[in-house]
C-alpha positions as CSV (number, residue, x, y, z in Angstrom):
1,X,0.0,0.0,0.0
2,X,1.3,3.5,-0.8
3,X,1.0,6.1,1.8
4,X,0.8,9.9,1.4
5,X,2.0,12.5,3.9
6,X,1.3,16.1,3.6
7,X,4.2,18.1,5.1
8,X,6.2,21.0,4.0
9,X,9.5,19.2,4.3
10,X,10.0,15.5,4.8
11,X,12.1,12.6,3.9
12,X,11.4,8.8,4.0
13,X,13.0,6.3,6.3
14,X,12.3,2.7,5.1
15,X,12.2,-0.2,7.5
16,X,12.4,-3.4,5.3
17,X,10.4,-6.4,6.5
18,X,10.9,-9.6,4.5
19,X,8.1,-11.5,2.8
20,X,8.5,-15.2,2.4
21,X,7.1,-17.7,-0.1
22,X,7.4,-21.4,0.7
23,X,7.9,-22.8,-2.8
24,X,9.7,-22.2,-6.0
25,X,8.5,-24.0,-9.1
26,X,10.9,-26.4,-10.8
27,X,10.4,-28.9,-13.6
28,X,8.6,-32.2,-13.5
29,X,7.3,-34.7,-16.1
30,X,3.7,-34.9,-17.2
31,X,2.3,-38.2,-18.4
32,X,-0.7,-38.5,-20.8
33,X,-2.4,-41.7,-19.6
34,X,-2.0,-43.1,-23.1
35,X,1.5,-44.6,-23.5
36,X,4.0,-42.4,-21.7
37,X,6.4,-44.1,-19.3
38,X,10.0,-43.9,-18.1
39,X,12.2,-47.0,-18.0
40,X,15.2,-47.4,-15.7
41,X,16.9,-50.5,-16.9
42,X,18.5,-53.0,-14.5
43,X,17.5,-51.2,-11.3
44,X,16.7,-54.2,-9.1
45,X,20.4,-55.0,-8.4
46,X,20.6,-51.7,-6.5
47,X,18.3,-53.0,-3.8
48,X,18.7,-56.8,-4.3
49,X,19.1,-58.9,-1.1
50,X,18.7,-55.8,1.1
51,X,16.2,-56.0,4.0
52,X,15.9,-52.2,3.9
53,X,14.3,-50.5,0.9
54,X,12.7,-47.1,0.3
55,X,10.9,-45.4,-2.6
56,X,9.7,-41.8,-2.7
57,X,8.2,-39.4,-5.2
58,X,6.1,-36.3,-5.6
59,X,2.9,-36.9,-7.6
60,X,0.1,-34.8,-9.0
61,X,-2.5,-37.3,-10.1
62,X,-5.1,-36.0,-12.5
63,X,-7.2,-39.2,-13.2
64,X,-10.5,-38.7,-11.3
65,X,-12.1,-41.9,-12.8
66,X,-9.9,-44.7,-11.8
67,X,-11.3,-48.1,-12.9
68,X,-9.5,-51.3,-14.0
69,X,-7.5,-51.5,-16.2
70,X,-7.0,-47.8,-16.2
71,X,-5.0,-47.7,-13.0
72,X,-2.1,-45.2,-12.8
73,X,1.4,-46.4,-11.8
74,X,3.5,-43.9,-9.9
75,X,6.9,-45.6,-9.6
76,X,8.6,-48.8,-8.7
77,X,9.8,-52.3,-9.6
78,X,7.2,-54.9,-10.4
79,X,7.4,-58.4,-12.0
80,X,4.3,-59.7,-10.1
81,X,6.2,-62.9,-9.2
82,X,9.1,-62.3,-6.8
83,X,10.2,-58.7,-7.1
84,X,7.6,-56.0,-6.3
85,X,8.2,-52.6,-4.7
86,X,5.9,-50.0,-6.1
87,X,3.1,-47.5,-5.6
88,X,-0.1,-47.4,-7.8
89,X,-3.1,-45.1,-7.9
90,X,-5.9,-47.7,-8.1
91,X,-9.1,-45.9,-6.9
92,X,-10.3,-42.3,-6.9
93,X,-8.6,-41.6,-3.6
94,X,-6.7,-44.8,-3.1
95,X,-3.0,-45.7,-3.4
96,X,-1.8,-49.3,-3.2
97,X,1.8,-49.8,-2.1
98,X,3.2,-53.3,-2.4
99,X,6.3,-55.3,-1.4
100,X,6.6,-58.8,-2.8
101,X,9.6,-60.8,-1.6
102,X,11.7,-63.4,-3.4
103,X,9.5,-66.2,-2.1
104,X,6.5,-64.6,-3.9
105,X,4.7,-63.4,-0.8
106,X,3.2,-60.0,-1.1
107,X,2.5,-57.3,1.6
108,X,0.2,-54.4,0.9
109,X,-0.4,-50.9,2.4
110,X,-3.3,-48.7,1.2
111,X,-3.9,-45.0,1.5
112,X,-7.5,-43.9,1.1
113,X,-7.0,-40.1,1.1
114,X,-5.1,-39.3,-2.0
115,X,-6.2,-35.9,-3.6
116,X,-6.6,-35.6,-7.3
117,X,-5.1,-32.5,-8.8
118,X,-2.8,-31.8,-5.8
119,X,0.9,-32.3,-5.4
120,X,1.6,-35.0,-2.7
121,X,4.8,-36.6,-1.5
122,X,4.6,-40.4,-1.1
123,X,7.2,-42.6,0.6
124,X,7.2,-46.4,0.8
125,X,9.7,-47.8,3.2
126,X,10.6,-51.3,4.5
127,X,12.9,-52.2,7.4
128,X,12.9,-56.1,7.3
129,X,9.8,-56.4,9.6
130,X,7.4,-53.6,8.6
131,X,6.2,-52.0,5.4
132,X,5.1,-48.4,5.9
133,X,3.5,-45.8,3.6
134,X,3.7,-42.0,4.1
135,X,1.9,-39.2,2.5
136,X,3.4,-35.7,2.9
137,X,5.6,-36.9,5.7
138,X,2.7,-38.4,7.7
139,X,2.3,-42.2,8.1
140,X,-0.9,-43.4,6.5
141,X,-0.5,-47.2,6.8
142,X,1.8,-50.0,8.0
143,X,1.8,-53.8,7.9
144,X,4.1,-56.6,9.1
145,X,6.4,-57.9,6.3
146,X,9.5,-60.0,5.8
147,X,12.0,-61.2,3.3
148,X,13.9,-59.4,0.5
149,X,14.1,-59.0,-3.2
150,X,16.8,-61.3,-4.8
151,X,16.1,-60.5,-8.4
152,X,18.9,-58.7,-10.3
153,X,17.2,-58.5,-13.7
154,X,14.2,-56.2,-13.1
155,X,13.7,-52.6,-14.2
156,X,12.2,-49.6,-12.5
157,X,9.3,-47.8,-14.0
158,X,8.1,-44.3,-13.5
159,X,4.7,-43.1,-14.7
160,X,3.7,-46.6,-15.8
161,X,3.5,-50.1,-14.2
162,X,3.4,-53.4,-16.0
163,X,0.7,-55.9,-15.0
164,X,0.5,-58.8,-17.4
165,X,-1.0,-57.5,-20.7
166,X,-1.8,-54.2,-19.1
167,X,0.3,-51.1,-18.4
168,X,-1.0,-48.7,-15.8
169,X,-0.1,-45.5,-17.5
170,X,-0.1,-42.4,-15.3
171,X,-2.3,-39.3,-15.9
172,X,-0.7,-36.4,-14.2
173,X,2.8,-35.3,-13.2
174,X,5.7,-36.8,-11.2
175,X,8.7,-35.2,-9.7
176,X,11.7,-36.0,-7.4
177,X,11.8,-39.8,-7.6
178,X,14.2,-41.6,-5.3
179,X,15.1,-45.3,-4.6
180,X,17.1,-46.3,-1.6
181,X,18.7,-49.5,-0.1
182,X,18.0,-48.0,3.3
183,X,15.0,-47.7,5.6
184,X,14.0,-44.1,5.9
185,X,13.0,-42.9,9.3
186,X,9.9,-40.7,9.9
187,X,12.3,-37.8,10.7
188,X,14.1,-38.2,7.4
189,X,10.9,-38.5,5.4
190,X,9.5,-35.3,6.9
191,X,12.7,-33.5,6.1
192,X,12.9,-34.7,2.5
193,X,9.3,-33.8,1.9
194,X,10.1,-30.2,2.8
195,X,13.6,-29.6,1.5
196,X,14.4,-32.3,-1.0
197,X,16.9,-35.2,-0.9
198,X,20.7,-34.4,-0.4
199,X,22.4,-36.0,-3.3
200,X,25.2,-37.5,-1.2
201,X,22.7,-39.3,1.2
202,X,23.8,-42.7,2.5
203,X,21.8,-45.4,0.8
204,X,20.5,-43.3,-2.1
205,X,20.6,-45.4,-5.2
206,X,18.6,-43.5,-7.7
207,X,17.4,-39.8,-7.7
208,X,15.5,-38.2,-10.5
209,X,15.0,-34.5,-9.9
210,X,13.3,-34.0,-13.3
211,X,14.6,-30.4,-13.6
212,X,15.5,-30.8,-17.3
213,X,14.0,-29.2,-20.4
214,X,11.8,-26.1,-20.8
215,X,8.5,-26.3,-19.0
216,X,5.7,-26.7,-21.6
217,X,8.2,-25.8,-24.3
218,X,9.7,-27.7,-27.2
219,X,11.9,-30.4,-25.8
220,X,12.0,-32.8,-28.8
221,X,14.9,-35.2,-28.4
222,X,15.3,-34.7,-24.6
223,X,14.6,-38.4,-23.8
224,X,17.1,-39.1,-21.1
225,X,16.2,-38.6,-17.4
226,X,19.3,-37.8,-15.5
227,X,20.1,-39.6,-12.3
228,X,21.5,-37.1,-9.7
229,X,23.0,-40.0,-7.8
230,X,25.0,-41.0,-10.9
231,X,23.9,-44.6,-11.1
232,X,21.4,-45.3,-13.9
233,X,19.7,-42.8,-16.3
234,X,16.1,-43.3,-17.2
235,X,14.7,-43.3,-20.7
236,X,11.5,-41.4,-21.7
237,X,9.2,-43.4,-23.9
238,X,6.4,-42.1,-26.2
239,X,6.4,-38.5,-24.8
240,X,5.3,-35.7,-27.2
241,X,7.9,-33.4,-25.6
242,X,6.0,-30.3,-26.6
243,X,3.2,-28.4,-25.1
244,X,1.6,-28.6,-21.6
245,X,1.1,-32.4,-21.5
246,X,3.3,-35.4,-22.2
247,X,6.3,-33.1,-21.6
248,X,8.6,-31.4,-19.1
249,X,6.3,-29.1,-17.1
250,X,6.4,-26.9,-14.0
251,X,7.1,-29.1,-11.0
252,X,7.3,-29.0,-7.2
253,X,9.6,-27.0,-5.0
254,X,12.2,-28.6,-2.8
255,X,13.6,-25.5,-1.1
256,X,12.4,-22.3,0.4
257,X,12.4,-19.0,-1.4
258,X,13.2,-15.8,0.5
259,X,13.0,-12.3,-1.0
260,X,14.8,-9.3,0.7
261,X,15.3,-5.6,0.0
262,X,18.7,-4.0,0.5
263,X,19.8,-0.4,0.5
264,X,21.9,1.1,-2.2
265,X,25.7,1.0,-1.4
266,X,24.9,-1.3,1.5
267,X,25.0,-5.0,2.2
268,X,22.7,-7.7,3.5
269,X,23.7,-10.3,6.1
270,X,22.1,-13.7,5.8
271,X,23.0,-16.9,7.7
272,X,26.5,-15.7,8.4
273,X,27.2,-14.5,4.9
274,X,27.3,-10.9,3.6
275,X,25.9,-10.0,0.2
276,X,26.9,-6.7,-1.3
277,X,24.8,-6.6,-4.5
278,X,21.4,-7.7,-5.7
279,X,21.1,-11.1,-7.2
280,X,19.9,-14.7,-6.5
281,X,21.9,-16.8,-4.1
282,X,21.6,-20.4,-2.9
283,X,22.2,-20.7,0.9
284,X,22.5,-24.0,2.8
285,X,21.5,-24.3,6.4
286,X,23.6,-27.2,7.9
287,X,21.9,-28.9,10.8
288,X,22.6,-31.6,13.3
289,X,19.4,-33.4,12.1
290,X,19.1,-35.9,9.3
291,X,19.2,-33.4,6.4
292,X,20.0,-29.8,5.6
293,X,17.7,-27.2,4.2
294,X,18.4,-25.0,1.3
295,X,17.1,-21.5,0.7
296,X,17.2,-19.4,-2.5
297,X,17.8,-15.8,-1.4
298,X,16.7,-13.1,-3.9
299,X,18.1,-9.6,-3.1
300,X,16.8,-6.4,-4.8
301,X,17.4,-2.7,-4.2
302,X,14.7,-0.9,-2.3
303,X,12.9,2.0,-4.1
304,X,13.6,5.1,-2.0
305,X,12.0,7.5,-4.5
306,X,9.2,9.8,-3.5
307,X,6.5,11.4,-5.7
308,X,5.6,15.0,-5.0
309,X,2.3,16.8,-5.7
310,X,2.1,20.2,-4.2
311,X,2.6,19.6,-0.4
312,X,1.9,15.9,-0.7
313,X,4.7,13.3,-0.7
314,X,3.9,9.7,-1.8
315,X,6.4,6.8,-1.2
316,X,6.8,4.6,-4.2
317,X,8.1,1.5,-2.3
318,X,5.5,-1.2,-1.5
319,X,5.7,-4.3,0.6
320,X,7.5,-2.7,3.5
321,X,6.9,-0.7,6.6
322,X,8.3,2.8,6.8
323,X,8.0,6.1,8.6
324,X,8.4,9.7,7.6
325,X,11.0,11.9,9.3
326,X,12.0,15.5,9.0
């Protein structure tokens, strides 16, 4: 709000108060529910014979009429025999998460509160005795489980899930997919749901940040999904790679965004660092907890100009608190 002061002589003293937004949009991948999917070849050796496995991803499901065989696969490994670890949207508000061990015994956890058209963070984790599913860092189901996956020949799918003659093609967007040969604790899951996954995390086997391409632009030929953990790249299959669907699109944030004003010829101190000029800076907050948080700091000069109209002075700066002084 602009304020006007009617005085003969006055100047403007600005007191800058920050405004904070919690998210910054990044890229994701949109799937058309027809034939799009991502294949990560030979992924099962990364978790084979481990009694600790975890899988996580951000999903924005858009299919409001889920009926067989039009289920939507989020991500995971599935051969339906002796190597399953996946998450599937299989009802309007239902997600099925399954672990099937090398003996062919399957264990299921179901969430019944998925929201269509909303970004949500799902994590499936197994510790050798329990299989647990989380949504947005909150546990939504758990069951007793046992065994491991011995197969070393199965692939990981994203946005599609094979089931016999059917393929559960996703309708919606997926972002930040990670696979671990580690059991993720509730504390870790809450942290990763807010700030993303540190790329050097112990046990991280695959990590697809999906930040490639131009959102909703022309990305023809960009068919490789980079693995931030430097193990196995994924391959995009049947994507249009142009326009707002079946393409790289705007995704979910995994760090906080702070905007600040600074004075001309001054500096701004933030988390022990001093910034002398406007710009965009990435700042990491190292903690003693399970993961660090990252902040993007955007600095801009404040507008200290004043409009005059007769005896009226009007400050041009908005979004801050200020006072007039003689």
